[in-house]
N, C-alpha and C positions, 0 to 999 in steps of 0.2 A: 504494500500500500504506500501511498505518497507520504503519509505521516511517518511510517516506519523508516522510509528512505531518508526523509529529512532528519529524523532523530539520529540515524546512523552517521550521516554526514556531520551533524553537529557534534556528535561524540568524538569522531575522528579529529575534528577541528580542535575540540577541547583537549584531546590527548596530545596533540602536537605541541601544546604549550608546556607540557610536563618537563621536557628536557631543559628548555631555558629557565623555567621556574625553579628547578631543583637546585640550581647553584645559588639562589638568592638567600636562603636562611643563613648559610655559613658566611657569605659575604656581608650580610646584614649585621651579624654579630660583630665581625671585625670592624666594620665601618662605624657601628654604633658606639662600641667601647672606645675606639680610637678617637672619634670626633668629640666624645664627651670630655675627654681629658686634654684635648688640644684646642678646644674652643677659646678664643681670646677672652671673652667675658668671664669664663670659668677660671682660667689661669690667673686673671687679674684678682679674682675674689680669694683664691687660695694660693698664696705665694709658694707653698711647698711643691706645687705642681710645676714650678718653673725649672725644676731639676732637668738638666740637659739630657741625661740618659733616659729619663721617663718620657720626655717630649719626643726623643728620637724613637723610642720603642712604640709609643702610641701613634706617632705620625706614620710609622711603618705599617702598623695594623690598619690605620685608616686608608692608607694608599692601597693596600691589598684589597680591602672591601670596595674601594671606589673603582677599581679596575672593572668589576662586574657591573656596578650601578651606572658608571659613566658610559659604559659601552653596551648597556642593556638593549638599546634599539637594534644594534647589529647582531647581538646574541639571538634576539627574537627573529630577525630577518633570516638568519641561517637556520636556526632551530625549527621555525615553523615550516620553512621550505622542505627541510629534511623530514620532519615529522609527518607532513602531508603526502610526500612522494611515496608511491607504492614500489617503485623500482629505481635503479640507477640513482641512489641517494647522493652519491658523490657529485654527480652532475648538478643535482638540485642545490647542494651546499655551495659549490663554486658560483652558481648562478645567483643564489641568495646574496652572497657577499658582493658580487659584481653589481647586481641590481640596486643594492643599498647605496653603493658608491655612485652609481649613475644618478639615482634620485637626488642625492645631496649635492653632487657636483653640478647638476643641471640647475638646481635651485640657486646655488651660489652664483652661477653664470648669469641667471636671469636677474637676481637682486643687484648684481654689479652693473649689468647692462642698463638697468633702469635707475641707477643711482640710489638704490634703497639699502645698500650694504652699510651697516653701522661701522664707524671707524673703531676697530678693535684696539687701536693704540691710544685712544683718548683716555684722559685721567679717570673719568667715571664710566669707563667702558662697560663694566658689569651691569650698571644701572641702565645704561642706554640699550644694551643688548636685551635685557629683561623687558624693557619698555617696548622695544620693537619686536619682541618675541623671537629673537634670533639666538643662536647658540653655536658652539663649535663641536662638530662631530668628526672625530679622527682627523683633526686639523683643518677641516673644511668649514668655513663660516656659512651657516645656512639657516633656514626657518626651523624653529623649535617644534618638531613634530613628535618628539619623544618616542615612546615605545610604539605608538600608533603607526609611525612611519615604518618601523621594523616589521610590524605585523602585516601591514598592507603589502610591503615588499614580498614577504614570505608567501602570502596568498596569491599575488599576481604571478610570482615565479612558479608556483605550483600549477596554475592554469596553463602557463606557457609550456612548462615541462610536460604536462599531461598530453598536450596536443603535439608538441615538437618531437617527442620521442617516436611518434608513429610516422612522421613525415619522411618519405623516401625522396631524396633529391636526385637529379640526373647523375648517371654513373661518373661523369667527368668530375663532379664535385663530391663523389661518394664519401670521401674522408670526413665531410662536414655533416653527415646525416646522423640521426638518432641523438644520443646524449650530447654530442659535440655541437649540435645545432641549438641546444637550449640556451647556453650563455649568449650566443650570437643574437638570438631573437629577444633575449631579456633586455638588451641595451635599448633598442627603440621603444619597447613596451614601457620600461621604467622612465624613459625620457618623457613620454606622453603623460604618464602619471604625475611626474614632477610639474609639467606645464599646468595640469589641472589644479594641483595643490597651490601653485603660485598665484592663481587667480581666485581660488575659493577661500583659502586659509585666512587672508587678511580680513574678510567679511566676518568670519567666525570670531577672530580676535577682537574686532571692533565691538561686536555684540557682547563679548565677555567684559570688555572695559566698561561699557555702559551698565551692564549687569552689576559689576563689582561696585560701581559708584552708588547704585541704588541700594545694594546690600549694606554698605557701610553707613549710609545716612539714616537707616531705620534701626530703632532700638532692639528690643528682644526679637522682633521678627527678623531683623538683620542677622542676629546671631544664629538663628535656626537656618536661614537661607544660606549663610556662609557655610555651615557644616554640610548642608545638603549638596550645594553646587561644587564645593571643593572636592568632595568624593566623586561626584559625577564627572568632573573634568579631569581627574587624576589620570585615567588611562590614556588620555589624549595629550597629556603634558601641558594642558591649558590652565592647570590650577596655579601655575606661577603668576598668571595674570591677575589673580585675586590676592595671592600671598605676599608678593614683594611690596606692593604699595601699603598694605596693612602694617608690615613690620617696620618700614623705614620712612614713611612719608606721612604728611598730615591726614591722609585718607584713613589711617588707622586711629586717628584721633590726636588732639593736641592736649597734653595734660600739664598742669602746673604742679611742680613738685619742689618743695623747699624754695618757693619764690621764683623758680625758673621754669620756662616753658620747654617741653620736649615733644617732638613730633614722632609718631610711629610707636607701635606697641613695645618693641624690643628696647628702644632708647628710653622710653618712659619707665619700663620695668626695672632696667638696670639702675636708673636714677632713684627709683623708689626703694630699691634694696639698700642703696648707700644711705638714703635718708631714713631716719628711724620711725617715721610715722606709719599710719595704717596704709595698706595698699588698696587702691581703688580697683574693684573687680571689673570695671569697664576696660581697664588696661588689658586684662587677661581673658576677656570674653571670647576671643578667637583662638585661644590656646588651651585653657584649662580643661575643657571638655574632651580634647584629644587624648589627654592622659587617661581619662575614664574609659573611652572605647578602645584605645590601643592596648591598655594593660588588662582590661576586664572584658569589654564587649567582644573584641575579636577572638580572644582565647575561648570565650563562651561559644562563639559561632563555630570555632574549630571542633569543639567537643560535640556540638550538634551534628556537624558534618560527619564526624567519625561514627557517631551513634546511628546515623541514617544510611551509612554506606553499606554495600553488600558484604555479608560475612566473609566471602572468599577474598574480597579486596582489602579487608580491614588492616592487615599487617602492613601492606605497602602504603595505603592511604594514611594510616596512623603515624608512621615515622615522618612522612612529609608534613602532616598537619602539626605534629608535636614540635618539630624543628621551627616551623613558621610561627606557631603561637608563642614559643619561647622568644623568638627574635622580636616579635611585636611587644611582648611584655617587658623584656629587658632593655631594648634599645629604642622602641617606638617606631621601628621601620616596618611598615605594614604591607609593602608590595608582595613579599613572598606569600602571605596568606591571602590577600585580596585577589591576586592574579590566579590563585588556584580555583576560585569559583566565578570570577568575573566573566570568563569566556564560555565556561560550561553552563552557567546559570545566570544570564544577564538580569533576569527578573529579580533573582535573589540579591544581586548586587544593588539593584534599585531600592529594595527594602532596606538594605544595609545603609545606603546613603541617607534615607529618611531617618533611620534610627540614629545615625551620626549627628544629623541636624538636631534631633530631639535631645540627645545627650549634651550637645553644646549648649542648648537653650537651658536645660535644667541646671547644669553646672553653673551657668551664668546667674540664673535666678537665685540660687542658694548662696551666691557670693564667694565662691572659691576664687582664690587670688594667687595662683601659681602659673608660671609661664617659663618657657625655655627657648633659647635661640635655635637649638637643634634637637631633633629626636625626642618625641614625647613618650619616654619609657621609664623604667624603674631607675636607671642610673641618674638621669637628669631630674627625675622627681625628687630623689634624695638630695641632689646638689641644690636645686633651685626652689624646692618646696620645703622638705623636712628640715634641712640644715639652716633655713632662714627663719625658723621659729614659728610660733603660732599665728603670726600676722598673715601668713600666706593661707591660713585655714586648710593646711594640707590634710588634716584628719577627715575632711569631707570626702577625700578620694576613696578610701576603702568602703565608706558607707554607700556612696553612689555606685561604686564599682560592683558591689555584690548584686545590687538591683540590675545593673547593666549586664552582668554576666548571665544572670538567670533569663532575662529577656532574650 
């Protein structure tokens, strides 16, 4: 039947993500632990962390973790192409890599030709790149398509691969038939995809900028909307469009602390920690709730997925879910867990996004006042929450967490 066929295709599609996703829990723990101890704000607060040997060791761990996360799109491009291909997987892998490079090189060429390439040498290049939603991928400055770009590449390569494998070219060109034809046809196919992205993506980005302005200007409703949209945009890499303005610009709010004005939530929170007064929970409204669902909500979801998985798959599923749940709890890096069900059960991911918004809202209403510049997990909760004393109201986390875990 049509339904059975659709489900089987969907299952194969979901399974093709397991290879790239399996590397994430280990990389997440390395990145989370390393970045917690090398973050400038943290090191400033705790002078003992300035030890050179410690900084070297933690920087090394963070670098190893970043290898996987910074190159996640390409890992997905190759992993999905290989996972979906039924035969000649080597040809699919080479084509996935090549297709990914074609996609971003074409985008770089088009941005440059139209004068839209941000000057990467500028003083505030990071901010300008984030604003223009550009990034560097394998040394190519391009549009920030994040993992989505990798997945699209993997899927397109799979379709090219499926058709090209069967094409018999004239005998004169016999060398180029079958698996060798796949990378050749991948080049024009991905160039066309890049041209499409070049025209469509800016409209999506503009929409997000308008959306984030609306979210930030509304009170409690804004807190819920932020939690919801941030999760929904994450797979496309578009969540940066909401996140960076909140953290560092007046869009996140302007707060007066100790007689001085601070713009952006991270700047305001760091100032509030140095100042001994109470901490305004409006500073932390876009951050505190993340601790609740990263440390309790997502591990709860992992347990539910384990319980509902088929008995014969439990061993395999269990080890992946346990590693991903631990990564989320300890470091606050959620991709390993979210990516396990995002593509297999998109509707479930939609429910997850709504629950994320509700968690943010409730945490904001009860007045929790903890925030972190990186990773909403146990390590940073201890550093920025518990160790800062009762004024962060850190004791609210376990109380809210238990409810969130059960839901």
